[in-house]
Structures are given as structure tokens and as C-alpha cells.
PAGUPA-175107 format. One line per field, with one value per residue (C-alpha): residue in three letters; chain; x, y, z. Coordinates in nm, 2 decimals, always signed. Last residue first. Layout:
BEGIN
res: [ALA|...]
chain: [A|...]
x: [X|...]
y: [Y|...]
z: [Z|...]
//
This chain:
BEGIN
res: [ARG|SER|LEU|VAL|ALA|TRP|PHE|GLU|ASN|GLY|GLY|ARG|LEU|THR|PRO|TYR|VAL|ARG|THR|PRO|ARG|PHE|ALA|THR|LEU|GLY|LEU|ASP|HIS|LEU|LEU|ALA|ILE|THR|VAL|ARG|PHE|SER|ASP|PRO|THR|PHE|GLN|TRP|ALA|ASN|ARG|ASP|VAL|PHE|ALA|GLN|GLN|ASP|LEU|SER|ALA|ALA|LEU|LEU|ASP|LEU|ALA|SER|GLU|VAL|SER|GLY|ALA|ASP|LEU|HIS|LEU|PRO|ARG|GLY|HIS|ASP|GLY|ALA|TRP|HIS|ARG|LEU|SER|ASP|ASN|HIS|THR|THR|LEU|CYS|GLN|GLN|ARG|ILE|LEU|THR|ARG|ALA|SER|HIS|THR|THR|ALA|ARG|ASP|LEU|ALA|ALA|ALA|VAL|VAL|ASP|ALA|ILE|SER|SER|GLU|PRO|VAL|PHE|HIS|ASP|LEU|CYS|PHE|ARG|LYS|ASP|PRO|ILE|PHE|LEU|LEU|TYR|ILE|GLY|GLY|PRO|HIS|LEU|LEU|ALA|ALA|VAL|GLN|ASP|LEU|HIS|ARG|VAL|LEU|ASP|PRO|GLU|ARG|VAL|ILE|LEU|HIS|SER|SER|ALA|VAL|VAL|ASP|PHE|ARG|ALA|GLY|ILE|ALA|SER|LEU|ASP|GLY|ASN|PRO|ALA|ALA|TYR|HIS|ALA|ASP|ARG|ALA|ASP|ALA|PRO|LEU|SER|ARG|SER|PHE|ARG|VAL|ILE|ASP|GLU|ARG|ASP|PHE|ILE|ARG|GLU|GLY|PRO|LEU|GLY|LEU|GLU|LEU|ILE|ARG|PRO|ALA|ALA|ALA|ALA|LEU|ASP|ARG|PHE|GLN|GLU|ARG|SER|ALA|LEU|ALA|ASN|ALA|ARG|ARG|GLY|GLU|ALA|LEU|GLY|HIS|GLU|LEU|TYR|HIS|THR|ALA|LEU|GLY|PRO|ASP|ASP|LEU|ASN|GLY|LEU|ASP|SER|ASN|LEU|LEU|ARG|TYR|ALA|HIS|PRO|ASP|PHE|GLU|PRO|PRO|PHE|ALA|ASP|VAL|LEU|PRO|MET|ALA|LEU|SER|VAL|SER|MET]
chain: [A|A|A|A|A|A|A|A|A|A|A|A|A|A|A|A|A|A|A|A|A|A|A|A|A|A|A|A|A|A|A|A|A|A|A|A|A|A|A|A|A|A|A|A|A|A|A|A|A|A|A|A|A|A|A|A|A|A|A|A|A|A|A|A|A|A|A|A|A|A|A|A|A|A|A|A|A|A|A|A|A|A|A|A|A|A|A|A|A|A|A|A|A|A|A|A|A|A|A|A|A|A|A|A|A|A|A|A|A|A|A|A|A|A|A|A|A|A|A|A|A|A|A|A|A|A|A|A|A|A|A|A|A|A|A|A|A|A|A|A|A|A|A|A|A|A|A|A|A|A|A|A|A|A|A|A|A|A|A|A|A|A|A|A|A|A|A|A|A|A|A|A|A|A|A|A|A|A|A|A|A|A|A|A|A|A|A|A|A|A|A|A|A|A|A|A|A|A|A|A|A|A|A|A|A|A|A|A|A|A|A|A|A|A|A|A|A|A|A|A|A|A|A|A|A|A|A|A|A|A|A|A|A|A|A|A|A|A|A|A|A|A|A|A|A|A|A|A|A|A|A|A|A|A|A|A|A|A|A|A|A|A|A|A|A|A|A|A|A|A|A|A|A|A|A|A|A|A|A|A|A|A|A|A]
x: [-16.95|-16.73|-16.45|-16.24|-16.01|-15.69|-15.52|-15.16|-14.89|-14.87|-14.76|-15.11|-15.34|-15.49|-15.87|-16.02|-16.24|-16.48|-16.77|-16.68|-16.92|-16.79|-16.99|-16.83|-16.94|-17.31|-17.33|-17.42|-17.12|-16.88|-17.03|-16.97|-16.61|-16.54|-16.70|-16.50|-16.18|-16.24|-16.29|-15.99|-15.77|-15.69|-15.44|-15.47|-15.24|-14.93|-14.64|-14.49|-14.45|-14.58|-14.42|-14.59|-14.25|-14.36|-14.63|-14.40|-14.12|-14.36|-14.49|-14.13|-14.03|-14.34|-14.24|-13.88|-14.01|-14.22|-13.92|-13.71|-13.97|-13.95|-14.13|-13.90|-13.91|-14.26|-14.23|-14.15|-14.46|-14.36|-14.70|-14.59|-14.80|-14.61|-14.27|-14.38|-14.49|-14.15|-14.21|-14.06|-14.23|-14.41|-14.53|-14.32|-14.26|-14.57|-14.79|-14.63|-14.68|-15.04|-15.14|-14.96|-15.18|-15.07|-15.11|-15.39|-15.67|-16.01|-16.09|-16.43|-16.27|-16.01|-16.29|-16.48|-16.18|-16.10|-16.46|-16.49|-16.21|-15.84|-15.68|-15.43|-15.06|-14.91|-14.91|-14.82|-14.49|-14.67|-14.89|-15.18|-15.19|-15.30|-15.14|-15.38|-15.36|-15.65|-15.85|-16.10|-16.37|-16.56|-16.92|-16.98|-16.64|-16.39|-16.18|-16.45|-16.45|-16.08|-16.13|-16.40|-16.20|-15.90|-16.12|-16.27|-15.93|-15.80|-15.43|-15.37|-15.10|-15.33|-15.47|-15.13|-15.05|-15.07|-15.31|-15.54|-15.79|-16.00|-16.23|-16.08|-16.17|-15.94|-15.88|-15.62|-15.55|-15.84|-15.61|-15.44|-15.15|-14.92|-14.68|-14.97|-14.80|-15.00|-14.92|-15.20|-15.17|-15.17|-15.33|-15.04|-14.81|-14.97|-15.14|-15.01|-14.78|-15.07|-14.92|-14.59|-14.77|-14.94|-14.62|-14.43|-14.70|-14.73|-14.88|-14.64|-14.74|-14.38|-14.39|-14.72|-14.72|-14.81|-15.16|-15.22|-15.46|-15.63|-15.81|-15.96|-16.01|-15.86|-15.61|-15.88|-15.83|-15.46|-15.43|-15.58|-15.36|-15.05|-15.15|-15.12|-15.32|-15.67|-15.89|-16.10|-16.08|-15.71|-15.63|-15.50|-15.53|-15.76|-15.99|-15.98|-16.08|-16.43|-16.54|-16.38|-16.50|-16.85|-16.84|-16.70|-16.97|-17.24|-17.08|-17.04|-16.73|-16.55|-16.28|-16.17|-15.82|-15.74|-15.77|-15.73|-16.00|-16.25|-16.19|-16.22|-16.56|-16.68|-16.59|-16.54|-16.42|-16.63|-16.44|-16.35|-16.45|-16.80|-16.64|-16.58|-16.95|-17.01|-16.97|-16.62|-16.52|-16.24|-15.97|-15.90]
y: [-6.49|-6.79|-6.93|-7.21|-7.39|-7.59|-7.78|-7.76|-7.96|-8.26|-8.62|-8.76|-8.51|-8.23|-8.21|-8.00|-7.72|-7.62|-7.37|-7.21|-6.91|-6.55|-6.23|-6.19|-6.06|-6.12|-6.36|-6.65|-6.57|-6.56|-6.89|-7.05|-6.91|-7.05|-7.39|-7.44|-7.34|-7.57|-7.87|-7.80|-7.75|-7.40|-7.19|-6.81|-6.52|-6.67|-6.43|-6.16|-5.85|-5.54|-5.21|-4.93|-4.84|-4.82|-5.08|-5.33|-5.26|-5.31|-5.64|-5.76|-5.69|-5.88|-6.18|-6.17|-6.16|-6.47|-6.64|-6.56|-6.71|-7.05|-7.27|-7.22|-7.53|-7.67|-8.05|-8.30|-8.37|-8.73|-8.89|-9.02|-8.75|-8.49|-8.64|-8.62|-8.26|-8.14|-7.79|-7.84|-7.69|-7.36|-7.30|-7.02|-6.75|-6.82|-6.84|-6.53|-6.33|-6.43|-6.36|-6.02|-5.93|-5.90|-5.57|-5.40|-5.53|-5.37|-5.46|-5.59|-5.78|-5.93|-6.04|-6.20|-6.41|-6.52|-6.60|-6.80|-7.02|-7.06|-7.40|-7.38|-7.37|-7.72|-7.82|-7.46|-7.57|-7.78|-8.10|-8.04|-7.67|-7.73|-7.45|-7.28|-7.25|-7.03|-6.96|-6.67|-6.69|-6.45|-6.49|-6.12|-5.96|-5.98|-5.71|-5.62|-5.98|-5.95|-5.64|-5.81|-6.12|-5.92|-5.72|-6.04|-6.20|-5.91|-5.98|-6.14|-6.41|-6.71|-6.56|-6.54|-6.91|-6.90|-6.65|-6.63|-6.38|-6.49|-6.31|-5.97|-5.61|-5.31|-5.02|-5.18|-4.94|-5.11|-5.40|-5.23|-5.46|-5.18|-5.22|-5.23|-5.25|-5.31|-5.40|-5.58|-5.68|-6.06|-6.17|-6.02|-6.27|-6.56|-6.81|-7.15|-7.00|-6.91|-6.81|-6.72|-6.49|-6.32|-6.28|-6.14|-5.90|-5.74|-5.77|-5.68|-5.75|-5.84|-5.81|-5.99|-6.25|-6.16|-6.17|-6.33|-6.15|-6.33|-6.17|-6.36|-6.69|-6.98|-7.07|-7.14|-7.52|-7.45|-7.37|-7.71|-7.90|-7.71|-7.77|-8.14|-8.46|-8.33|-8.59|-8.67|-8.88|-8.89|-9.06|-8.85|-9.14|-8.94|-8.86|-9.21|-9.39|-9.31|-9.05|-9.21|-9.56|-9.44|-9.27|-9.58|-9.80|-9.56|-9.59|-9.97|-10.14|-10.43|-10.20|-10.06|-10.21|-10.05|-9.70|-9.44|-9.60|-9.64|-9.28|-9.14|-9.31|-9.21|-8.84|-8.66|-8.30|-8.22|-8.13|-7.77|-7.64|-7.55|-7.28|-7.07|-7.05|-7.18|-7.01|-6.91|-7.27|-7.34|-7.58|-7.94]
z: [+4.34|+4.30|+4.51|+4.38|+4.62|+4.61|+4.90|+5.02|+5.18|+4.96|+5.02|+4.99|+4.81|+5.01|+4.96|+4.67|+4.78|+4.50|+4.50|+4.83|+4.80|+4.76|+4.82|+5.16|+5.50|+5.45|+5.75|+5.52|+5.30|+5.60|+5.72|+5.38|+5.37|+5.72|+5.65|+5.33|+5.50|+5.80|+5.57|+5.35|+5.66|+5.77|+5.96|+5.93|+6.02|+5.85|+5.88|+5.66|+5.87|+5.69|+5.80|+5.98|+6.12|+6.48|+6.45|+6.28|+6.53|+6.83|+6.68|+6.61|+6.97|+7.09|+6.88|+7.00|+7.36|+7.29|+7.13|+7.43|+7.67|+7.50|+7.25|+6.95|+6.73|+6.82|+6.79|+6.52|+6.32|+6.22|+6.14|+5.80|+5.63|+5.84|+5.73|+5.36|+5.41|+5.53|+5.68|+6.03|+6.33|+6.41|+6.76|+6.91|+6.65|+6.45|+6.76|+6.91|+6.59|+6.55|+6.91|+6.90|+6.61|+6.25|+6.09|+5.90|+6.12|+6.07|+6.43|+6.32|+6.04|+6.28|+6.51|+6.23|+6.13|+6.48|+6.57|+6.24|+6.38|+6.28|+6.36|+6.65|+6.55|+6.60|+6.23|+6.11|+5.95|+5.70|+5.67|+5.91|+5.84|+5.48|+5.29|+5.04|+4.66|+4.57|+4.25|+4.27|+4.01|+3.78|+3.70|+3.71|+3.64|+3.92|+4.09|+4.35|+4.47|+4.53|+4.75|+4.96|+5.00|+5.13|+5.37|+5.51|+5.56|+5.76|+5.86|+5.52|+5.53|+5.50|+5.17|+5.00|+4.99|+4.61|+4.46|+4.16|+4.02|+3.72|+3.49|+3.56|+3.62|+3.60|+3.85|+4.07|+4.36|+4.54|+4.59|+4.89|+4.96|+5.08|+4.78|+4.53|+4.19|+3.87|+3.51|+3.32|+2.96|+2.97|+2.64|+2.46|+2.62|+2.45|+2.68|+2.78|+3.04|+3.27|+3.61|+3.44|+3.20|+3.50|+3.70|+3.40|+3.31|+3.65|+4.00|+4.27|+4.63|+4.72|+5.10|+5.10|+4.82|+4.47|+4.33|+3.99|+3.76|+3.47|+3.18|+2.88|+3.06|+2.86|+3.13|+3.39|+3.39|+3.38|+3.75|+3.86|+3.62|+3.74|+4.10|+4.03|+3.99|+3.91|+3.75|+4.06|+4.38|+4.45|+4.78|+5.07|+5.32|+5.55|+5.25|+5.12|+5.45|+5.58|+5.33|+5.03|+5.13|+5.17|+4.83|+4.67|+4.83|+4.69|+4.34|+4.34|+4.49|+4.33|+4.17|+4.50|+4.51|+4.17|+4.30|+4.03|+3.80|+4.09|+4.21|+3.86|+3.81|+4.16|+4.11|+4.44|+4.45|+4.14|+3.83|+3.74|+3.40|+3.54|+3.75|+3.44|+3.36|+3.00|+2.66|+2.77|+2.72|+2.97|+2.86|+2.95]
//
């Protein structure tokens, strides 16, 4: 499926729940009517990671925006390089001459990019930003009216962050008020002490292991890392935010209602069984 530029970009993305697709993809539910399918999905399908729309992979999700004239892919913290190769790799179905942006922002300040785009995309980047509100504000400034932000976001339930507490709106707003540019002691200690294995299939099977480094030495290591990052003004690559699809949708909606972001959570696709990430579309 390709995007028709005569319609809003977001319209290319299917709804999170499509009863027709849910019935076709789940042969055991063929006897249910549409309301019954919706009830089954809410009560069972979500928790079981069942597909409920046409999207089967991150590649299919990504390619729904492939026809947009200008796409920018954001690199991970520590890399933060945005260039032709990255953009072409993000949307391989497009000719190379359609991807003409070359940007480098070693400190992660997206205001250094003077162009505007129809689509900005990032993979697992948003959870690494010390100030989520600032990041969203800078991405919104890069988009043309009607532009969208495509996100691949780790689901904390099925990755190494399983035991790290879920982020709250209080955490996000506090970081914005503090104008955080580095990770806090809380973030570094949680990441140093509470992370577990990163095998999504084991997590789906209920085998979460246990925190790998829950000891005094790990706390001291986290504090040493914090001191070094402040002294050297260097970015430390850690996950600052832990979300599930539901908590991410609620957080972005609350930030919008508070006037802290121009984005709305237009699509948030639940994590599929066996996977460790969910996909979201934010629109202005």
C-alpha cells in the first residue's frame, strides 16, 4: 500500500482494530459478529498479542509512508547522524535522488536542521531522550503541516526494561521543567540495577528472569557514570522512558491536553506476539 499525497498521510495507516482483518487472521473467531470480535480483542486478543489489522511487520508499517516526498530518519543518541544513506535505508523503495538531506547533530539538537519534512521517523530513539517534551517539540518543528512522526518504541513488558517502573506523566513533565539534557541519577541507577534479559520470546512465555545487577556495586557504578557524564558533558546512552502501548498513548494525549506538545497519538499499534516493540503515528 502506498500513500496518496492527495490525502492526509495518516490516512494510509489502518485502524488499530479492524474486525474484518481480525476475523480473517483468527480462524477460531469466525462465528463472532463485529461487536463480539471487538469484545474478544479487548478481553483476550490484546493480551495474547493477536494481529487485528493488516500490519504484520515493522517494514510494512514503515513503507506506508514511503511515498512521502521528504522523509527524515533520526539516528540513535551517540550516533545522531542523519544523512542520505540512513534515509535511503529507511525507505529503500524510493530512488536515491528523492532523499537529498545530509545533517549531523552530534549533540542531538534537532534545531540545527533547517529543512522541513513530510515524515520524521525514529527507531527506539524516543525512550533515550532525557527530555521527551523538548524532543517532541523539535520534531514537530521539522514537519510540514499535515506531517507525521513514525515511531518504533520498545514495549517495556517484553524487553530488558521489564522490571524498570513504567514512566508516568509526572516523570515526563518533571524532566521538561528541569530542562534535562543528561540522564538523571534515577534513570542511570534503574538501568544499571533493574534491567534483565532482552529475549522477547522468553518474556512472552512469562520467563522474565530477574534484575541482573541489583547490588550496591551497580548503584555506585551508576553514580560514577553520572559524575563522568556531567564532568565531560557527554551523552550516556540509556533508556530514560519505559512505555507500553497504552501508557504511551495516554502520555502523549496528556502532553497535548497540557499544551506541552503539538502532537496527537493518531495510531498506536499494540505489540504483536513474540515482538518487543510497538509502532505509533503522531500527527500535528
